[in-house]
Every structure is written in C-alpha cells, then in structure tokens.
C-alpha positions as CSV (number, residue, x, y, z in Angstrom):
1,M,-51.1,-31.7,-94.4
2,I,-50.3,-28.2,-92.7
3,S,-51.6,-27.5,-89.5
4,P,-53.8,-24.6,-89.1
5,R,-51.3,-22.8,-87.2
6,R,-48.3,-23.4,-89.6
7,A,-50.5,-22.5,-92.5
8,L,-51.6,-19.0,-90.9
9,A,-48.1,-18.4,-89.6
10,A,-46.5,-18.9,-93.1
11,L,-49.0,-16.5,-95.0
12,L,-48.3,-13.8,-92.2
13,A,-44.4,-14.3,-92.1
14,I,-43.9,-14.1,-96.0
15,A,-46.2,-10.6,-95.9
16,A,-44.2,-9.1,-93.6
17,L,-41.4,-11.1,-91.6
18,T,-41.0,-10.0,-88.1
19,A,-38.9,-11.4,-85.6
20,T,-37.7,-11.0,-81.9
21,P,-35.0,-8.2,-81.4
22,A,-32.3,-10.8,-81.5
23,G,-33.4,-12.2,-85.1
24,A,-32.9,-8.6,-86.4
25,D,-34.4,-9.7,-89.9
26,E,-37.7,-7.9,-89.8
27,G,-39.0,-6.0,-93.1
28,Q,-41.6,-5.1,-95.3
29,W,-42.6,-6.9,-98.6
30,M,-45.0,-6.5,-101.6
31,P,-46.6,-9.6,-102.7
32,E,-44.6,-9.7,-106.1
33,Q,-41.5,-10.0,-103.9
34,I,-42.4,-13.0,-102.2
35,A,-40.7,-15.5,-104.8
36,D,-37.4,-13.6,-104.4
37,L,-37.0,-14.2,-100.6
38,D,-34.8,-16.7,-99.1
39,H,-37.2,-19.8,-98.9
40,D,-34.7,-22.0,-97.5
41,A,-34.2,-19.9,-94.6
42,L,-38.0,-19.6,-94.1
43,R,-38.4,-23.4,-94.4
44,R,-35.9,-23.7,-91.6
45,R,-38.0,-21.5,-89.6
46,G,-41.0,-23.4,-90.2
47,L,-42.6,-22.3,-93.2
48,E,-44.2,-25.4,-95.2
49,L,-45.7,-23.6,-98.0
50,R,-44.1,-22.9,-101.7
51,P,-44.2,-19.0,-102.7
52,E,-46.8,-19.7,-105.2
53,E,-49.1,-21.2,-102.6
54,L,-48.7,-18.0,-101.0
55,W,-49.1,-15.6,-103.8
56,D,-49.8,-16.4,-107.2
57,P,-50.1,-13.3,-109.7
58,A,-52.3,-15.4,-112.1
59,G,-55.0,-15.7,-109.3
60,G,-54.5,-18.2,-106.4
61,G,-52.1,-17.9,-103.4
62,L,-53.2,-17.9,-99.6
63,M,-52.9,-14.0,-99.5
64,R,-55.7,-13.6,-101.5
65,A,-57.6,-14.0,-98.2
66,A,-56.6,-10.7,-97.1
67,V,-58.8,-7.8,-98.1
68,N,-59.1,-3.9,-97.9
69,L,-61.9,-3.0,-95.6
70,S,-62.4,1.1,-96.5
71,G,-58.4,1.3,-96.2
72,C,-58.1,-1.1,-93.2
73,S,-56.3,-4.4,-93.4
74,A,-58.8,-7.5,-92.7
75,S,-59.1,-11.0,-93.9
76,F,-61.6,-13.7,-94.8
77,I,-62.0,-16.4,-92.1
78,S,-64.7,-18.4,-93.5
79,P,-66.2,-19.9,-96.8
80,E,-69.3,-18.1,-95.8
81,G,-68.0,-14.4,-96.1
82,L,-67.1,-13.7,-92.6
83,V,-64.3,-11.0,-92.2
84,I,-62.3,-10.4,-89.2
85,T,-60.5,-6.8,-88.6
86,N,-59.5,-4.3,-85.8
87,H,-62.1,-2.9,-83.6
88,H,-61.2,0.6,-84.5
89,C,-61.7,-0.3,-88.3
90,A,-65.6,-0.9,-87.5
91,Y,-65.8,1.9,-85.0
92,G,-67.6,4.2,-87.5
93,A,-70.0,1.2,-88.6
94,L,-70.6,0.9,-85.1
95,Q,-71.3,4.5,-84.2
96,A,-73.8,4.8,-87.1
97,A,-75.9,2.0,-85.7
98,S,-75.7,3.3,-82.1
99,T,-78.3,5.5,-80.2
100,V,-78.0,6.7,-76.7
101,E,-80.6,4.3,-75.5
102,R,-78.5,1.5,-77.6
103,D,-75.0,2.2,-77.5
104,L,-73.0,-0.6,-79.5
105,L,-69.9,1.4,-78.9
106,K,-69.9,1.0,-75.3
107,D,-72.1,-2.6,-75.3
108,G,-70.8,-4.2,-78.2
109,F,-72.8,-6.1,-80.7
110,L,-73.5,-9.8,-81.3
111,A,-76.0,-10.9,-84.2
112,R,-77.1,-14.4,-83.2
113,T,-78.5,-15.2,-86.7
114,R,-77.8,-13.8,-89.9
115,A,-81.2,-12.1,-90.1
116,E,-79.9,-10.0,-86.9
117,E,-76.7,-8.9,-88.8
118,E,-76.8,-5.0,-89.3
119,P,-75.4,-3.0,-92.2
120,A,-72.0,-1.6,-91.6
121,R,-72.7,1.6,-93.1
122,G,-70.0,3.3,-94.8
123,R,-68.0,0.2,-95.0
124,S,-66.9,-2.0,-98.3
125,V,-64.6,-5.1,-98.8
126,R,-62.1,-5.0,-101.6
127,V,-61.0,-8.1,-102.9
128,V,-57.7,-8.0,-105.2
129,E,-58.1,-9.4,-108.6
130,Q,-55.2,-7.8,-110.4
131,I,-51.9,-6.0,-109.8
132,D,-50.2,-4.4,-112.8
133,D,-46.7,-2.6,-113.0
134,V,-47.6,0.8,-114.4
135,T,-44.1,2.6,-113.7
136,E,-43.2,3.0,-117.2
137,A,-46.4,4.8,-118.3
138,I,-46.3,7.1,-115.4
139,K,-42.7,8.0,-115.7
140,A,-43.1,8.4,-119.4
141,A,-46.0,11.3,-118.7
142,A,-43.7,12.9,-116.6
143,A,-40.6,12.7,-118.5
144,S,-41.5,15.8,-120.9
145,A,-42.7,18.2,-117.9
146,P,-40.5,21.1,-117.6
147,D,-40.2,21.4,-113.7
148,D,-41.4,19.7,-110.5
149,R,-44.9,21.3,-110.5
150,A,-45.6,20.2,-113.9
151,R,-44.1,16.7,-113.6
152,A,-46.6,16.4,-110.1
153,R,-49.5,17.3,-112.2
154,A,-48.5,14.9,-115.1
155,V,-48.2,12.2,-112.6
156,R,-51.7,12.9,-111.1
157,A,-53.3,13.3,-114.4
158,K,-52.0,10.1,-115.7
159,I,-53.0,8.2,-112.7
160,R,-56.3,9.2,-113.1
161,E,-56.3,8.4,-116.5
162,L,-55.2,4.6,-115.6
163,V,-57.7,4.4,-112.9
164,A,-60.4,5.3,-114.9
165,A,-59.6,3.0,-117.5
166,C,-59.3,0.1,-114.8
167,D,-62.8,1.0,-113.2
168,A,-64.4,0.7,-116.4
169,A,-62.9,-2.7,-117.4
170,G,-65.1,-4.4,-115.1
171,V,-68.3,-4.8,-112.8
172,A,-68.0,-3.5,-109.4
173,R,-64.3,-3.2,-110.1
174,R,-62.5,-0.4,-108.2
175,C,-58.8,0.4,-108.9
176,E,-56.1,2.6,-107.4
177,V,-52.6,3.5,-108.5
178,A,-50.1,3.1,-105.4
179,S,-46.4,4.8,-105.4
180,F,-43.5,2.6,-103.7
181,F,-40.0,3.5,-102.9
182,G,-40.3,7.2,-103.3
183,G,-42.0,7.2,-106.6
184,S,-39.5,4.8,-108.3
185,M,-42.3,2.2,-108.8
186,Y,-46.0,2.1,-109.1
187,R,-48.8,-0.7,-109.1
188,Q,-52.2,-0.3,-110.2
189,I,-54.4,-2.4,-108.2
190,A,-57.7,-3.7,-109.4
191,Y,-60.2,-4.6,-106.9
192,L,-63.7,-6.4,-106.7
193,E,-65.6,-4.2,-104.3
194,L,-68.4,-5.7,-102.1
195,P,-70.8,-2.9,-101.1
196,D,-72.8,-5.0,-98.8
197,V,-71.1,-5.5,-95.4
198,R,-72.7,-6.2,-92.2
199,L,-71.9,-6.2,-88.7
200,V,-71.6,-9.7,-86.9
201,Y,-69.6,-9.1,-83.4
202,A,-68.1,-6.5,-82.0
203,P,-66.8,-6.7,-78.2
204,P,-67.8,-3.8,-75.7
205,S,-65.3,-1.0,-75.6
206,S,-64.2,-2.2,-72.3
207,I,-62.4,-5.0,-74.3
208,G,-62.0,-3.5,-77.9
209,E,-60.4,-0.3,-76.5
210,F,-59.1,-1.7,-73.4
211,G,-56.5,0.7,-72.2
212,G,-57.8,3.7,-74.4
213,E,-55.2,6.1,-75.5
214,V,-53.1,5.3,-72.6
215,D,-52.2,2.0,-74.0
216,N,-52.3,3.0,-77.9
217,W,-49.2,2.9,-79.7
218,M,-47.7,0.9,-76.7
219,W,-46.4,-2.5,-76.5
220,P,-47.1,-5.1,-75.0
221,R,-50.8,-4.1,-75.3
222,H,-53.5,-6.2,-73.9
223,T,-56.8,-4.9,-75.8
224,G,-59.0,-7.4,-77.7
225,D,-58.9,-5.2,-80.7
226,F,-61.1,-7.1,-83.2
227,T,-64.4,-7.0,-84.9
228,I,-66.5,-9.6,-87.4
229,L,-68.3,-8.6,-90.1
230,R,-69.6,-10.6,-93.5
231,A,-69.9,-9.3,-96.8
232,Y,-72.8,-10.1,-99.1
233,V,-73.5,-10.3,-102.5
234,G,-76.8,-10.8,-104.9
235,P,-78.0,-14.6,-105.8
236,D,-76.3,-14.6,-108.7
237,G,-72.8,-13.7,-107.2
238,T,-72.7,-9.9,-108.2
239,P,-71.9,-7.4,-105.9
240,R,-74.7,-4.7,-105.0
241,A,-76.1,-2.7,-102.3
242,H,-77.5,-3.8,-99.1
243,D,-80.7,-6.2,-99.9
244,P,-82.6,-8.5,-97.6
245,D,-82.1,-11.0,-100.6
246,N,-78.3,-10.8,-100.7
247,L,-76.5,-14.0,-100.1
248,P,-73.0,-14.5,-98.3
249,Y,-70.1,-14.0,-100.5
250,R,-68.1,-16.9,-101.0
251,P,-64.3,-16.3,-101.1
252,A,-61.8,-18.3,-103.2
253,R,-59.4,-18.3,-100.1
254,W,-59.9,-17.6,-96.4
255,L,-57.6,-18.2,-93.2
256,R,-58.4,-20.9,-90.9
257,L,-58.1,-19.4,-87.2
258,A,-55.7,-21.5,-84.8
259,P,-57.6,-21.8,-81.7
260,E,-54.3,-22.9,-79.9
261,G,-52.8,-19.4,-80.5
262,V,-49.0,-18.9,-81.4
263,Q,-46.2,-20.8,-79.5
264,P,-42.3,-19.7,-78.8
265,G,-40.6,-20.0,-81.6
266,D,-43.7,-20.0,-84.2
267,L,-43.1,-17.6,-87.4
268,V,-45.3,-14.8,-87.1
269,A,-45.9,-11.5,-89.0
270,V,-48.3,-9.0,-90.3
271,L,-50.5,-9.2,-93.4
272,G,-52.4,-6.0,-94.5
273,Y,-52.6,-2.7,-96.3
274,P,-50.5,-0.1,-94.8
275,G,-51.1,3.5,-95.8
276,R,-47.8,4.7,-95.8
277,T,-44.1,4.2,-94.6
278,T,-41.6,7.1,-93.6
279,R,-38.8,4.4,-94.0
280,Y,-37.4,5.8,-96.9
281,L,-37.4,9.7,-95.9
282,W,-34.1,11.5,-96.9
283,V,-32.6,13.5,-94.0
284,A,-34.0,16.8,-95.1
285,E,-37.4,15.6,-95.3
286,L,-37.2,13.8,-91.9
287,T,-35.9,16.9,-90.3
288,R,-38.7,19.2,-91.5
289,T,-41.2,16.6,-90.4
290,L,-39.8,16.6,-86.8
291,D,-39.3,20.3,-86.6
292,Q,-42.3,21.5,-88.5
293,T,-44.9,19.1,-89.7
294,L,-45.4,17.1,-86.4
295,P,-45.7,19.8,-84.0
296,A,-48.2,21.6,-86.2
297,L,-50.4,18.3,-86.2
298,I,-49.8,17.9,-82.6
299,D,-51.5,21.2,-82.1
300,L,-54.2,21.1,-84.8
301,Y,-55.2,17.5,-83.7
302,G,-55.4,18.7,-79.8
303,E,-57.6,21.6,-80.7
304,W,-59.8,19.4,-82.7
305,I,-60.1,16.7,-80.0
306,A,-60.7,19.3,-77.4
307,I,-63.6,20.6,-79.3
308,A,-65.1,17.2,-79.7
309,E,-64.7,16.7,-76.2
310,E,-66.5,19.5,-75.0
311,L,-69.3,19.2,-77.2
312,G,-69.6,15.6,-76.4
313,A,-69.7,16.2,-72.8
314,A,-72.7,18.5,-73.2
315,D,-75.1,16.1,-74.9
316,P,-74.6,12.3,-75.2
317,A,-76.1,12.0,-78.4
318,V,-73.6,14.3,-79.8
319,A,-70.7,12.2,-78.1
320,I,-71.9,9.2,-80.2
321,K,-71.7,11.1,-83.1
322,V,-68.2,12.4,-82.8
323,A,-67.0,9.0,-81.1
324,A,-65.3,7.9,-84.3
325,T,-63.9,11.2,-85.5
326,K,-62.3,11.9,-81.8
327,K,-60.9,8.3,-81.7
328,S,-59.1,8.8,-85.4
329,L,-57.8,12.1,-84.1
330,A,-56.5,10.9,-80.9
331,N,-54.8,7.7,-82.6
332,R,-53.0,10.4,-84.9
333,H,-52.4,12.9,-82.1
334,K,-50.3,10.4,-80.2
335,N,-48.7,8.8,-82.9
336,S,-47.6,12.5,-83.8
337,R,-46.3,12.9,-80.4
338,G,-44.5,9.7,-80.2
C-alpha cells in the first residue's frame, strides 16, 4: 500500500519533475512520455507507482484525476466530484456571484451543505477521454501549400476540420488540437465537458491573494491560492447544464490529500495544463519578443489597468465587475515586466 503522500508525489513528479537547484533535473513532459522516463532513477527518489499506474492511454492512470477547468489546471480530490484549483482560476466565478452587499471576492465563500453551493458561472470541467496523434494529417494538409501564409491557413483549416469531427463523435464531447515543439508535433485531445460546476469554498482575498501583485510571480510565496468547486451531472450520469436535480459527478480517479504535507526529500512536481511555453524560441524570435513584443504589452496592459482602477475607484459596483479582468491584466503585466 502506498501512503497518500507518496501517491500524490509520484503523480506530480512524473507529470513534470522538478528538483532543488542542486538537482538540476527539472523538465516538462507530456503524458505519453512517461513510459520513456528513467523509472529506476525515479524509484530511487521515492516513486512507488508503475508507469501504467500513472498514465494509461487506454483509459486508466492516476493522471486522469487532473482536469481542465476552463483553461486552468485542476484536480478531482473526492469520489463526489470535488475539484481543487487556484484561487485566481475561480476569481471570475466569485466575481459573478458578488454584489456590493455580498462581496465574495473580499470575504470568501463557504457552502455548508450541497444545497448552498452556488453556480460557478462561466466555468466548466473537462475530463480527458482520449489523446490522438494527428501530426501526419496536419503536415500533409500543409505540404502542398506554396508559401508560409498558405501553410498557416491550411493548418488552421485542418485543425478546424479535425475538431469538428471529434466534437460530433460523442455526447458532451469537446475537442482541441494542441501544437508541441514548434509545430513539429500535434495532438488531438478529446474531453468530456461538465458544464454544471458549483462553488464550494474560497478563502477571502486576504488569504487567496495574500501579498497581492507585489508577491505575484515571486518565490517563496505564502498565499493560500486555492478554491474548491464541485462538478455535477444529470441523474443518468450525462453532463448537462445546471439543474436542481443534478447529482455530483463521480470521477474514475481522484487524488487523496496528504494532510501531513511534504517533507524534505519528497518527490514533488506540478501537474496541469500549461497554456504555452517559450522554452523553444529561436534567437531571432527571442530578441523580437524582448525588444518589441513585451514592451508593447507592458504599455498596453498598464493603460488598461489604469482605466479599470479609475472606473472602480468611482463606483464599488464597477470595481467588482472589473475585478477579474483587472486581476488577469495585472498578472500578465507583471509577467511581461519580469
């Protein structure tokens, strides 16, 4: 039997192994690459699960507990559909449920019973069902194009075609095609989409945003950056929109929380859905990003933030309505400056 801490650490380490600076073995891996990692070395560091127990393309594996929450990384943490994610990932839903008299952004939220759980408007949970290699189909579509512009159009058209066919292949199915390694690899990801997501717990901003933008993108950071939600489906198990008769979704896999936390020497990493990476930029593109793109974004985001702050200062109701947008802009602004 694997202890809860070891089970969680093993999953995260395989997904994206990180280490102290002295270890110098950090990296980022796709699920399909798990089988090719050095599992003897991982076992020596504490991993007790076999590769197929972490990711099985046929449908199993602990990594199935990881879900996509409207573009954010999240994970199932109970057999009753509880989902944990970052505080900022539910910020828009908290904003949508807030008023000047009942400010959930400031004061937080707690549903003491399931009947008190509130709809997380604008949020859905996507559970991975299947990942297919569509590289050859996309490269074939681009091969006969006469120039770069035509190739880009051919790639976009083929992706739209693949996604439309994938979406139509199942009920509540949502698909996307992701590019990896500078367009040298494409994967089609088919999700089961759960549109009924409800707020269960969110800490007040004094915890969820502790340190504010001053501490954002800084380490170590001491914020309680988490929120808990729950996914629901119809009585027959089919995903559907919010309805009082819906029941909690029962995931095939979920993560067990380790209340004792991590200890020095434990295997720890991050599992999720990163939007993009600039690790593989060539020098000319990196130079353009540093000299042109980032300065322009800093100016643009700074101007938008100033507008939102001015309007919010004049009216508390407006301040709530622009809070999520301002938070997102501030996050990007500081990232660009860094």
